[in-house]
DRENPA-3360 file (N, C-alpha, C; in nm, 2 decimals, always signed):
BEGIN
1 = XXXXXXXX = +18.86/-5.09/-8.37/+18.71/-5.10/-8.36/+18.65/-5.19/-8.46 ~ +18.73/-5.23/-8.57/+18.68/-5.33/-8.66/+18.65/-5.46/-8.59 ~ +18.74/-5.50/-8.51/+18.73/-5.62/-8.43/+18.61/-5.62/-8.34 ~ +18.59/-5.50/-8.28/+18.48/-5.49/-8.18/+18.35/-5.50/-8.25 ~ +18.34/-5.44/-8.37/+18.21/-5.46/-8.45/+18.19/-5.60/-8.49 ~ +18.29/-5.67/-8.53/+18.28/-5.81/-8.57/+18.24/-5.90/-8.45 ~ +18.30/-5.87/-8.34/+18.27/-5.95/-8.22/+18.13/-5.92/-8.18 ~ +18.08/-5.80/-8.19/+17.94/-5.76/-8.16/+17.84/-5.85/-8.23;
9 = XXXXXXXX = +17.86/-5.87/-8.36/+17.77/-5.95/-8.44/+17.78/-6.10/-8.41 ~ +17.91/-6.15/-8.39/+17.93/-6.29/-8.36/+17.86/-6.33/-8.23 ~ +17.87/-6.25/-8.13/+17.81/-6.27/-8.00/+17.66/-6.26/-8.02 ~ +17.61/-6.16/-8.09/+17.47/-6.14/-8.11/+17.40/-6.26/-8.18 ~ +17.45/-6.30/-8.29/+17.39/-6.41/-8.36/+17.40/-6.55/-8.29 ~ +17.51/-6.57/-8.22/+17.53/-6.69/-8.14/+17.43/-6.69/-8.02 ~ +17.42/-6.57/-7.96/+17.33/-6.56/-7.85/+17.18/-6.59/-7.89 ~ +17.14/-6.53/-8.00/+17.01/-6.54/-8.05/+16.97/-6.69/-8.09;
17 = XXXXXXXX = +17.08/-6.76/-8.13/+17.06/-6.90/-8.16/+17.01/-6.98/-8.04 ~ +17.05/-6.93/-7.93/+17.02/-7.01/-7.80/+16.89/-6.97/-7.74 ~ +16.82/-6.87/-7.79/+16.69/-6.83/-7.73/+16.60/-6.95/-7.71 ~ +16.59/-7.04/-7.80/+16.50/-7.15/-7.80/+16.54/-7.24/-7.68 ~ +16.67/-7.26/-7.65/+16.72/-7.34/-7.54/+16.70/-7.27/-7.41 ~ +16.72/-7.14/-7.41/+16.72/-7.06/-7.29/+16.58/-7.06/-7.23 ~ +16.48/-7.04/-7.32/+16.34/-7.02/-7.27/+16.25/-7.14/-7.29 ~ +16.25/-7.19/-7.41/+16.16/-7.30/-7.44/+16.20/-7.43/-7.37;
25 = XXXXXXXX = +16.33/-7.46/-7.38/+16.38/-7.59/-7.33/+16.38/-7.59/-7.17 ~ +16.43/-7.47/-7.12/+16.44/-7.46/-6.97/+16.31/-7.44/-6.90 ~ +16.23/-7.35/-6.96/+16.11/-7.31/-6.89/+15.98/-7.37/-6.95 ~ +16.00/-7.44/-7.06/+15.88/-7.51/-7.12/+15.78/-7.42/-7.18 ~ +15.82/-7.29/-7.22/+15.72/-7.20/-7.28/+15.70/-7.24/-7.42 ~ +15.59/-7.19/-7.48/+15.55/-7.22/-7.62/+15.64/-7.14/-7.71 ~ +15.64/-7.18/-7.84/+15.71/-7.11/-7.94/+15.67/-6.96/-7.95 ~ +15.54/-6.93/-7.94/+15.49/-6.80/-7.94/+15.54/-6.71/-7.82;
33 = XXXXXXXX = +15.54/-6.77/-7.70/+15.59/-6.70/-7.59/+15.74/-6.68/-7.59 ~ +15.81/-6.78/-7.65/+15.95/-6.76/-7.67/+15.98/-6.64/-7.76 ~ +15.90/-6.62/-7.86/+15.91/-6.50/-7.94/+15.89/-6.37/-7.86 ~ +15.79/-6.37/-7.77/+15.76/-6.26/-7.69/+15.88/-6.22/-7.60 ~ +15.97/-6.32/-7.57/+16.08/-6.30/-7.48/+16.18/-6.20/-7.54 ~ +16.17/-6.18/-7.67/+16.26/-6.09/-7.74/+16.23/-5.94/-7.70 ~ +16.11/-5.92/-7.63/+16.07/-5.79/-7.59/+16.18/-5.74/-7.49 ~ +16.24/-5.83/-7.41/+16.35/-5.78/-7.32/+16.46/-5.71/-7.39;
41 = XXXXXXXX = +16.50/-5.77/-7.51/+16.61/-5.71/-7.59/+16.56/-5.57/-7.64 ~ +16.44/-5.57/-7.69/+16.38/-5.45/-7.74/+16.38/-5.33/-7.64 ~ +16.34/-5.37/-7.51/+16.34/-5.27/-7.41/+16.48/-5.22/-7.38 ~ +16.58/-5.31/-7.39/+16.72/-5.27/-7.38/+16.77/-5.17/-7.49 ~ +16.72/-5.19/-7.61/+16.75/-5.10/-7.72/+16.69/-4.96/-7.69 ~ +16.57/-4.96/-7.64/+16.51/-4.83/-7.61/+16.59/-4.76/-7.50 ~ +16.64/-4.84/-7.40/+16.71/-4.78/-7.29/+16.84/-4.72/-7.34 ~ +16.90/-4.78/-7.44/+17.02/-4.72/-7.50/+16.99/-4.59/-7.57;
49 = XXXXXXXX = +16.88/-4.58/-7.63/+16.84/-4.45/-7.70/+16.82/-4.34/-7.60 ~ +16.80/-4.37/-7.47/+16.79/-4.26/-7.37/+16.92/-4.18/-7.35 ~ +17.03/-4.24/-7.39/+17.16/-4.18/-7.38/+17.18/-4.06/-7.48 ~ +17.09/-4.06/-7.59/+17.11/-3.97/-7.69/+17.11/-3.82/-7.65 ~ +17.01/-3.78/-7.57/+17.01/-3.64/-7.52/+17.13/-3.60/-7.44 ~ +17.18/-3.70/-7.35/+17.29/-3.67/-7.27/+17.42/-3.65/-7.35 ~ +17.44/-3.75/-7.44/+17.56/-3.74/-7.53/+17.56/-3.62/-7.62 ~ +17.44/-3.59/-7.67/+17.42/-3.47/-7.75/+17.46/-3.34/-7.68;
57 = XXXXXXXX = +17.42/-3.33/-7.55/+17.46/-3.22/-7.47/+17.61/-3.21/-7.45 ~ +17.67/-3.33/-7.43/+17.82/-3.33/-7.41/+17.89/-3.28/-7.54 ~ +17.83/-3.33/-7.65/+17.89/-3.29/-7.78/+17.88/-3.14/-7.80 ~ +17.77/-3.08/-7.77/+17.75/-2.94/-7.79/+17.85/-2.86/-7.70 ~ +17.86/-2.91/-7.57/+17.95/-2.85/-7.48/+18.10/-2.85/-7.53 ~ +18.14/-2.97/-7.57/+18.28/-2.98/-7.62/+18.31/-2.90/-7.75 ~ +18.20/-2.90/-7.83/+18.22/-2.82/-7.96/+18.23/-2.68/-7.93 ~ +18.15/-2.62/-7.84/+18.17/-2.48/-7.80/+18.30/-2.45/-7.75;
65 = XXXXXXXX = +18.36/-2.55/-7.67/+18.49/-2.53/-7.61/+18.60/-2.53/-7.72 ~ +18.58/-2.62/-7.82/+18.68/-2.62/-7.93/+18.67/-2.49/-8.02 ~ +18.55/-2.44/-8.04/+18.53/-2.32/-8.11/+18.60/-2.20/-8.04 ~ +18.58/-2.20/-7.91/+18.65/-2.10/-7.83/+18.80/-2.10/-7.84 ~ +18.85/-2.22/-7.84/+19.00/-2.24/-7.85/+19.05/-2.20/-7.99 ~ +18.96/-2.21/-8.09/+18.99/-2.18/-8.23/+18.94/-2.04/-8.27 ~ +18.91/-1.95/-8.18/+18.87/-1.82/-8.20/+18.74/-1.81/-8.29 ~ +18.65/-1.90/-8.26/+18.52/-1.90/-8.33/+18.52/-1.97/-8.46;
73 = XXXXXXXX = +18.63/-2.02/-8.51/+18.64/-2.09/-8.64/+18.57/-2.23/-8.63 ~ +18.54/-2.28/-8.74/+18.47/-2.41/-8.75/+18.56/-2.52/-8.68 ~ +18.50/-2.60/-8.61/+18.58/-2.71/-8.54/+18.50/-2.84/-8.54 ~ +18.57/-2.95/-8.54/+18.51/-3.08/-8.54/+18.55/-3.16/-8.41 ~ +18.46/-3.23/-8.36/+18.49/-3.32/-8.25/+18.58/-3.44/-8.30 ~ +18.67/-3.49/-8.22/+18.75/-3.60/-8.26/+18.66/-3.73/-8.27 ~ +18.70/-3.82/-8.36/+18.62/-3.94/-8.37/+18.60/-4.02/-8.24 ~ +18.70/-4.00/-8.14/+18.69/-4.07/-8.02/+18.57/-4.03/-7.93;
81 = XXXXXXXX = +18.51/-3.91/-7.97/+18.39/-3.87/-7.89/+18.27/-3.97/-7.92 ~ +18.28/-4.04/-8.03/+18.18/-4.14/-8.07/+18.18/-4.26/-7.98 ~ +18.28/-4.28/-7.90/+18.29/-4.39/-7.82/+18.21/-4.38/-7.69 ~ +18.15/-4.27/-7.66/+18.08/-4.25/-7.54/+17.97/-4.35/-7.51 ~ +17.90/-4.39/-7.62/+17.79/-4.49/-7.60/+17.85/-4.62/-7.54 ~ +17.96/-4.67/-7.60/+18.02/-4.79/-7.55/+18.08/-4.77/-7.41 ~ +18.13/-4.65/-7.38/+18.20/-4.63/-7.25/+18.10/-4.61/-7.14 ~ +17.97/-4.57/-7.17/+17.87/-4.55/-7.07/+17.80/-4.69/-7.04;
89 = XXXXXXXX = +17.89/-4.78/-7.00/+17.83/-4.91/-6.96/+17.80/-5.01/-7.07 ~ +17.81/-4.96/-7.20/+17.77/-5.05/-7.31/+17.85/-5.17/-7.32 ~ +17.99/-5.15/-7.32/+18.08/-5.27/-7.34/+18.07/-5.36/-7.21 ~ +18.05/-5.30/-7.10/+18.04/-5.38/-6.97/+17.91/-5.46/-6.97 ~ +17.80/-5.40/-7.02/+17.67/-5.46/-7.01/+17.66/-5.60/-7.08 ~ +17.74/-5.62/-7.19/+17.73/-5.74/-7.27/+17.78/-5.86/-7.19 ~ +17.90/-5.86/-7.14/+17.95/-5.98/-7.06/+17.87/-6.00/-6.93 ~ +17.83/-5.89/-6.87/+17.75/-5.90/-6.74/+17.61/-5.97/-6.77;
97 = XXXXXXXX = +17.55/-5.93/-6.88/+17.42/-5.99/-6.92/+17.43/-6.14/-6.96 ~ +17.54/-6.17/-7.03/+17.56/-6.31/-7.07/+17.59/-6.40/-6.95 ~ +17.68/-6.36/-6.86/+17.71/-6.44/-6.75/+17.59/-6.45/-6.65 ~ +17.52/-6.34/-6.64/+17.39/-6.34/-6.56/+17.30/-6.44/-6.61 ~ +17.27/-6.44/-6.74/+17.18/-6.54/-6.80/+17.23/-6.68/-6.79 ~ +17.36/-6.69/-6.81/+17.42/-6.83/-6.81/+17.40/-6.90/-6.68 ~ +17.40/-6.83/-6.57/+17.40/-6.90/-6.44/+17.27/-6.87/-6.36 ~ +17.17/-6.82/-6.43/+17.03/-6.81/-6.38/+16.93/-6.89/-6.46;
105 = XXXXXXXX = +16.98/-6.95/-6.57/+16.90/-7.02/-6.66/+16.87/-7.16/-6.61 ~ +16.79/-7.17/-6.50/+16.75/-7.29/-6.44/+16.60/-7.28/-6.42 ~ +16.53/-7.40/-6.43/+16.38/-7.40/-6.41/+16.34/-7.35/-6.27 ~ +16.44/-7.37/-6.18/+16.41/-7.33/-6.04/+16.42/-7.18/-6.02 ~ +16.48/-7.11/-6.11/+16.49/-6.96/-6.11/+16.38/-6.90/-6.19 ~ +16.31/-6.80/-6.14/+16.20/-6.74/-6.21/+16.25/-6.69/-6.35 ~ +16.16/-6.70/-6.45/+16.19/-6.66/-6.58/+16.22/-6.51/-6.60 ~ +16.18/-6.44/-6.50/+16.21/-6.29/-6.50/+16.36/-6.26/-6.49;
113 = XXXXXXXX = +16.44/-6.35/-6.44/+16.58/-6.32/-6.43/+16.65/-6.32/-6.56 ~ +16.64/-6.43/-6.65/+16.70/-6.42/-6.78/+16.63/-6.31/-6.86 ~ +16.51/-6.28/-6.84/+16.44/-6.17/-6.92/+16.51/-6.04/-6.88 ~ +16.54/-6.01/-6.75/+16.60/-5.89/-6.71/+16.74/-5.89/-6.77 ~ +16.81/-6.00/-6.78/+16.95/-6.00/-6.84/+16.94/-5.97/-6.98 ~ +16.83/-6.01/-7.05/+16.82/-5.98/-7.19/+16.80/-5.83/-7.22 ~ +16.74/-5.76/-7.12/+16.73/-5.61/-7.13/+16.87/-5.55/-7.13 ~ +16.96/-5.59/-7.04/+17.09/-5.54/-7.03/+17.17/-5.58/-7.16;
121 = XXXXXXXX = +17.14/-5.70/-7.22/+17.21/-5.73/-7.34/+17.17/-5.64/-7.45 ~ +17.04/-5.61/-7.47/+17.00/-5.52/-7.57/+17.06/-5.39/-7.56 ~ +17.07/-5.34/-7.44/+17.13/-5.21/-7.41/+17.28/-5.21/-7.46 ~ +17.35/-5.31/-7.42/+17.49/-5.31/-7.45/+17.52/-5.33/-7.59 ~ +17.45/-5.42/-7.66/+17.47/-5.45/-7.80/+17.45/-5.33/-7.89 ~ +17.35/-5.25/-7.86/+17.32/-5.13/-7.94/+17.43/-5.02/-7.91 ~ +17.47/-5.00/-7.79/+17.57/-4.90/-7.75/+17.70/-4.93/-7.82 ~ +17.74/-5.06/-7.82/+17.87/-5.09/-7.89/+17.85/-5.08/-8.04;
129 = XXXXXXXX = +17.74/-5.12/-8.10/+17.71/-5.11/-8.24/+17.72/-4.96/-8.28 ~ +17.65/-4.87/-8.21/+17.65/-4.73/-8.25/+17.80/-4.67/-8.24 ~ +17.87/-4.70/-8.13/+18.00/-4.65/-8.11/+18.10/-4.70/-8.22 ~ +18.09/-4.83/-8.25/+18.18/-4.89/-8.35/+18.16/-4.82/-8.49 ~ +18.04/-4.81/-8.53/+18.01/-4.76/-8.67/+18.03/-4.61/-8.68 ~ +17.99/-4.54/-8.58/+18.02/-4.40/-8.59/+18.17/-4.36/-8.58 ~ +18.24/-4.44/-8.50/+18.38/-4.42/-8.49/+18.45/-4.45/-8.63 ~ +18.41/-4.56/-8.69/+18.47/-4.59/-8.82/+18.44/-4.48/-8.92;
137 = XXXXXXXX = +18.31/-4.43/-8.92/+18.27/-4.33/-9.02/+18.35/-4.20/-9.00 ~ +18.36/-4.16/-8.87/+18.44/-4.03/-8.84/+18.59/-4.05/-8.86 ~ +18.64/-4.17/-8.84/+18.78/-4.19/-8.86/+18.83/-4.19/-9.00 ~ +18.74/-4.24/-9.09/+18.79/-4.26/-9.23/+18.72/-4.16/-9.32 ~ +18.62/-4.08/-9.28/+18.55/-3.98/-9.35/+18.53/-4.02/-9.50 ~ +18.60/-3.96/-9.59/+18.58/-3.99/-9.73/+18.60/-4.14/-9.77 ~ +18.67/-4.21/-9.69/+18.70/-4.35/-9.72/+18.60/-4.44/-9.63 ~ +18.51/-4.38/-9.56/+18.43/-4.46/-9.47/+18.34/-4.56/-9.54;
145 = XXXXXXXX = +18.30/-4.53/-9.66/+18.21/-4.63/-9.73/+18.29/-4.76/-9.75 ~ +18.42/-4.75/-9.79/+18.50/-4.87/-9.81/+18.53/-4.94/-9.68 ~ +18.55/-4.86/-9.57/+18.58/-4.92/-9.44/+18.46/-4.99/-9.39 ~ +18.34/-4.93/-9.41/+18.21/-5.00/-9.37/+18.18/-5.12/-9.45 ~ +18.21/-5.12/-9.58/+18.19/-5.23/-9.66/+18.28/-5.35/-9.62 ~ +18.40/-5.32/-9.58/+18.50/-5.42/-9.54/+18.45/-5.48/-9.41 ~ +18.41/-5.40/-9.31/+18.37/-5.45/-9.18/+18.24/-5.53/-9.19 ~ +18.15/-5.48/-9.28/+18.02/-5.55/-9.30/+18.04/-5.69/-9.36;
153 = XXXXXXXX = +18.13/-5.70/-9.46/+18.16/-5.83/-9.52/+18.22/-5.93/-9.42 ~ +18.32/-5.88/-9.34/+18.38/-5.96/-9.25/+18.28/-6.01/-9.14 ~ +18.20/-5.92/-9.09/+18.11/-5.95/-8.98/+18.01/-6.05/-9.02 ~ +17.96/-6.03/-9.14/+17.85/-6.12/-9.18/+17.90/-6.26/-9.22 ~ +18.02/-6.27/-9.27/+18.09/-6.40/-9.29/+18.11/-6.47/-9.16 ~ +18.16/-6.39/-9.06/+18.19/-6.45/-8.93/+18.06/-6.49/-8.86 ~ +17.96/-6.40/-8.87/+17.83/-6.42/-8.80/+17.76/-6.54/-8.87 ~ +17.77/-6.55/-9.00/+17.70/-6.66/-9.07/+17.76/-6.79/-9.03;
161 = XXXXXXXX = +17.89/-6.80/-9.01/+17.96/-6.92/-8.96/+17.91/-6.96/-8.82 ~ +17.90/-6.86/-8.74/+17.86/-6.88/-8.60/+17.71/-6.93/-8.59 ~ +17.63/-6.89/-8.69/+17.49/-6.94/-8.69/+17.48/-7.09/-8.72 ~ +17.58/-7.13/-8.81/+17.58/-7.27/-8.84/+17.63/-7.36/-8.72 ~ +17.73/-7.31/-8.65/+17.78/-7.39/-8.54/+17.71/-7.36/-8.41 ~ +17.63/-7.25/-8.40/+17.57/-7.21/-8.28/+17.48/-7.31/-8.21 ~ +17.39/-7.37/-8.29/+17.29/-7.47/-8.24/+17.37/-7.59/-8.19 ~ +17.46/-7.65/-8.26/+17.54/-7.77/-8.21/+17.62/-7.73/-8.08;
169 = XXXXXXXX = +17.66/-7.60/-8.08/+17.74/-7.55/-7.96/+17.65/-7.56/-7.84 ~ +17.53/-7.51/-7.85/+17.43/-7.52/-7.74/+17.40/-7.66/-7.70 ~ +17.38/-7.75/-7.80/+17.34/-7.88/-7.78/+17.45/-7.97/-7.71 ~ +17.57/-7.94/-7.75/+17.68/-8.02/-7.70/+17.74/-7.97/-7.57 ~ +17.75/-7.84/-7.56/+17.82/-7.77/-7.44/+17.71/-7.73/-7.34 ~ +17.59/-7.70/-7.38/+17.49/-7.66/-7.29/+17.48/-7.51/-7.28 ~ +17.36/-7.46/-7.24/+17.34/-7.32/-7.24/+17.43/-7.25/-7.14 ~ +17.45/-7.31/-7.03/+17.53/-7.24/-6.92/+17.67/-7.21/-6.97;
177 = XXXXXXXX = +17.74/-7.31/-7.03/+17.88/-7.29/-7.07/+17.89/-7.22/-7.20 ~ +17.80/-7.23/-7.29/+17.80/-7.16/-7.41/+17.79/-7.01/-7.38 ~ +17.70/-6.97/-7.30/+17.69/-6.83/-7.27/+17.80/-6.78/-7.18 ~ +17.86/-6.87/-7.10/+17.98/-6.83/-7.02/+18.10/-6.80/-7.11 ~ +18.12/-6.89/-7.21/+18.23/-6.86/-7.31/+18.21/-6.73/-7.38 ~ +18.08/-6.70/-7.43/+18.06/-6.58/-7.50/+18.08/-6.46/-7.40 ~ +18.04/-6.48/-7.28/+18.06/-6.37/-7.18/+18.20/-6.34/-7.15 ~ +18.28/-6.45/-7.14/+18.43/-6.43/-7.12/+18.50/-6.36/-7.24;
185 = XXXXXXXX = +18.46/-6.40/-7.36/+18.51/-6.34/-7.48/+18.48/-6.19/-7.48 ~ +18.35/-6.16/-7.44/+18.31/-6.02/-7.44/+18.38/-5.94/-7.33 ~ +18.41/-6.01/-7.22/+18.48/-5.94/-7.10/+18.62/-5.90/-7.14 ~ +18.68/-5.98/-7.23/+18.82/-5.95/-7.27/+18.82/-5.82/-7.35 ~ +18.71/-5.79/-7.42/+18.70/-5.67/-7.51/+18.65/-5.55/-7.44 ~ +18.61/-5.56/-7.32/+18.55/-5.44/-7.25/+18.65/-5.32/-7.25 ~ +18.78/-5.34/-7.23/+18.87/-5.22/-7.23/+18.88/-5.15/-7.36 ~ +18.84/-5.21/-7.48/+18.87/-5.16/-7.61/+18.82/-5.01/-7.63;
193 = XXXXXXXX = +18.70/-4.98/-7.60/+18.65/-4.84/-7.62/+18.74/-4.74/-7.54 ~ +18.77/-4.78/-7.42/+18.85/-4.69/-7.33/+18.99/-4.67/-7.39 ~ +19.05/-4.78/-7.44/+19.18/-4.78/-7.50/+19.18/-4.69/-7.62 ~ +19.08/-4.71/-7.71/+19.07/-4.62/-7.83/+19.05/-4.48/-7.80 ~ +18.97/-4.45/-7.69/+18.94/-4.32/-7.65/+19.07/-4.25/-7.61 ~ +19.16/-4.32/-7.55/+19.29/-4.27/-7.49/+19.39/-4.25/-7.60 ~ +19.41/-4.36/-7.68/+19.52/-4.36/-7.78/+19.48/-4.36/-7.92 ~ +19.35/-4.34/-7.95/+19.29/-4.34/-8.08/+19.36/-4.25/-8.18;
201 = XXXXXXXX = +19.40/-4.13/-8.14/+19.47/-4.04/-8.24/+19.60/-4.10/-8.28 ~ +19.67/-4.16/-8.19/+19.80/-4.23/-8.23/+19.78/-4.34/-8.33 ~ +19.67/-4.42/-8.30/+19.64/-4.53/-8.39/+19.60/-4.48/-8.53 ~ +19.52/-4.38/-8.53/+19.48/-4.32/-8.66/+19.60/-4.27/-8.75 ~ +19.70/-4.22/-8.68/+19.81/-4.17/-8.75/+19.89/-4.27/-8.83 ~ +19.87/-4.40/-8.80/+19.94/-4.51/-8.86/+19.88/-4.54/-9.00 ~ +19.76/-4.49/-9.02/+19.69/-4.52/-9.15/+19.68/-4.39/-9.23 ~ +19.72/-4.40/-9.36/+19.72/-4.29/-9.45/+19.57/-4.25/-9.49;
209 = XXXXXX = +19.48/-4.34/-9.46/+19.34/-4.32/-9.50/+19.26/-4.26/-9.39 ~ +19.30/-4.27/-9.27/+19.23/-4.23/-9.15/+19.25/-4.08/-9.13 ~ +19.15/-4.02/-9.06/+19.16/-3.88/-9.03/+19.27/-3.86/-8.92 ~ +19.35/-3.75/-8.95/+19.46/-3.72/-8.85/+19.43/-3.59/-8.79 ~ +19.45/-3.58/-8.65/+19.42/-3.46/-8.58/+19.53/-3.36/-8.61 ~ +19.49/-3.23/-8.61/+19.60/-3.13/-8.63/+19.68/-3.11/-8.51;
% end
């Protein structure tokens, strides 16, 4: 999940670098209106928050089941339960939104199409972000501060590098192919939350710092 968190920020910062090309260059909107186009991402973030009551109810249900199996003793959900956000379409939403925007970013296509794609992007990016960080915290518990510091350092170094090359990337390759490349990279990582959900306990056993299930 470290790699998933890093990828999340690399894609996010590179994608945001291209907003000027996607909306101002293609559709000729002003700088101010280009700023308003970020509302699509904000709506997507709020859509992701709608999953909180559903996932909370699942967590309560599973926790009651665990307590029943432990004769009422205290029980904890496994860290893999934190991956529900990413698994509920979050990881899939990112490549779909990027490819959608990549090939509808034409002046002949209404501006509402890339705006709708940005809503899906906002939803996916927050779902993956929540799952990645909560999974790291629950997996490393007492060592989670060190784990988060490591992943934060790596992701900002990587993201900072992509900000530098992002604009030349859009200028030389073009919006369509830049977003297509980002979408394909994201698509390769779609199975990660499901893989960790299935074999996460085995992976955690390989680390002496990670939480081990009894």
